[in-house]
One Martini backbone bead per residue (centre of mass of N, CA, C, O) as a GRO file, in nm:
protein
   98
    1MET     BB    1   5.666  -1.007   4.703
    2HIS     BB    2   5.834  -0.814   4.894
    3GLY     BB    3   5.548  -0.760   5.087
    4LEU     BB    4   5.341  -0.843   4.908
    5PRO     BB    5   5.050  -0.941   4.831
    6ALA     BB    6   4.899  -1.177   4.701
    7GLY     BB    7   4.830  -1.085   4.366
    8GLU     BB    8   4.930  -0.780   4.310
    9VAL     BB    9   5.055  -0.792   4.024
   10ALA     BB   10   4.802  -0.897   3.882
   11HIS     BB   11   4.630  -0.656   3.967
   12ALA     BB   12   4.804  -0.436   3.833
   13PHE     BB   13   4.782  -0.536   3.547
   14ARG     BB   14   4.481  -0.524   3.514
   15ARG     BB   15   4.460  -0.222   3.579
   16TRP     BB   16   4.633  -0.120   3.351
   17GLY     BB   17   4.445  -0.229   3.127
   18ARG     BB   18   4.190  -0.070   3.225
   19THR     BB   19   4.308   0.213   3.212
   20ILE     BB   20   4.351   0.224   2.905
   21ARG     BB   21   4.046   0.167   2.822
   22ARG     BB   22   3.923   0.396   3.061
   23SER     BB   23   4.064   0.684   3.095
   24ARG     BB   24   3.824   0.866   2.981
   25GLN     BB   25   3.631   0.755   3.243
   26GLY     BB   26   3.831   0.804   3.517
   27LEU     BB   27   4.040   0.592   3.559
   28THR     BB   28   4.275   0.541   3.780
   29PRO     BB   29   4.635   0.455   3.813
   30TYR     BB   30   4.578   0.460   4.114
   31TYR     BB   31   4.589   0.378   4.424
   32GLY     BB   32   4.356   0.396   4.653
   33PRO     BB   33   4.239   0.411   4.976
   34ASP     BB   34   4.032   0.159   4.899
   35GLU     BB   35   4.299  -0.032   4.862
   36THR     BB   36   4.341  -0.278   5.102
   37ASP     BB   37   4.544  -0.491   4.942
   38LEU     BB   38   4.760  -0.248   4.972
   39ARG     BB   39   5.094  -0.184   5.146
   40SER     BB   40   5.277   0.025   4.937
   41GLY     BB   41   5.091   0.251   4.875
   42GLY     BB   42   5.044   0.523   4.623
   43TYR     BB   43   5.090   0.370   4.361
   44HIS     BB   44   5.138   0.334   4.055
   45VAL     BB   45   5.086   0.064   3.877
   46ARG     BB   46   5.340   0.077   3.686
   47THR     BB   47   5.536   0.103   3.924
   48LEU     BB   48   5.480  -0.170   4.048
   49LEU     BB   49   5.565  -0.327   3.797
   50GLU     BB   50   5.852  -0.232   3.794
   51PHE     BB   51   5.931  -0.352   4.064
   52ALA     BB   52   5.883  -0.637   3.969
   53LEU     BB   53   6.089  -0.652   3.740
   54HIS     BB   54   6.332  -0.618   3.949
   55ALA     BB   55   6.250  -0.878   4.143
   56LEU     BB   56   6.259  -1.073   3.927
   57ARG     BB   57   6.341  -1.319   3.752
   58THR     BB   58   6.432  -1.360   3.442
   59LYS     BB   59   6.189  -1.518   3.319
   60ALA     BB   60   5.962  -1.351   3.462
   61ARG     BB   61   6.051  -1.081   3.350
   62ARG     BB   62   6.016  -1.145   3.050
   63GLU     BB   63   5.715  -1.214   3.066
   64LEU     BB   64   5.615  -0.938   3.175
   65ARG     BB   65   5.736  -0.760   2.957
   66ALA     BB   66   5.572  -0.896   2.722
   67ALA     BB   67   5.292  -0.821   2.846
   68LEU     BB   68   5.344  -0.504   2.868
   69ALA     BB   69   5.406  -0.401   2.587
   70PRO     BB   70   5.120  -0.359   2.455
   71LEU     BB   71   5.023  -0.162   2.679
   72ASP     BB   72   5.246   0.050   2.646
   73ASP     BB   73   5.194   0.106   2.345
   74GLN     BB   74   4.912   0.215   2.388
   75VAL     BB   75   4.986   0.455   2.562
   76LEU     BB   76   5.173   0.582   2.359
   77ARG     BB   77   4.945   0.626   2.134
   78ARG     BB   78   4.737   0.791   2.349
   79THR     BB   79   4.989   0.975   2.402
   80LEU     BB   80   5.188   1.246   2.531
   81ASN     BB   81   5.445   1.431   2.590
   82ASN     BB   82   5.525   1.618   2.876
   83PRO     BB   83   5.726   1.904   2.877
   84PHE     BB   84   5.654   1.984   3.201
   85ALA     BB   85   5.766   1.745   3.308
   86PRO     BB   86   5.967   1.582   3.490
   87SER     BB   87   6.249   1.400   3.386
   88ASP     BB   88   6.256   1.196   3.651
   89LEU     BB   89   6.020   1.066   3.551
   90PRO     BB   90   5.847   0.835   3.446
   91TRP     BB   91   5.697   0.788   3.144
   92TRP     BB   92   5.397   0.739   3.260
   93LYS     BB   93   5.405   1.039   3.411
   94ARG     BB   94   5.471   1.205   3.118
   95ARG     BB   95   5.174   1.176   3.024
   96ILE     BB   96   4.914   1.269   2.786
   97GLU     BB   97   4.611   1.300   2.668
   98ILE     BB   98   4.436   1.294   2.333
   0.00000   0.00000   0.00000
C-alpha cells in the first residue's frame, strides 16, 4: 500500500494491540531503528494505521476502523488527556497513562 512493505499495516495493528496490553512494561508504540521492515520513518504505530485508513478503499477502511475501535477504546479508558500536549497532535499522542 503506497510504498509500504507488504504486511506492514497488519504488523502495525498487532503492535498497537500489544502496546496497549504491555504499555506499563515499557513497550514503545513507536517503530524503533531496529524495525528494518518499515521504510516509512519513525511513525507511531497508530499514526501508520491512520495513514492506512485514509489510503484504503471504503469497505477495507470500514473493516479496519471497526477492528481498531475496541483497541482505541481501551487506550482511551487507560489514559487521560494531557492538557500540556499541543492540540494539533493526534489524540493518541496527547494521552498519558494512569
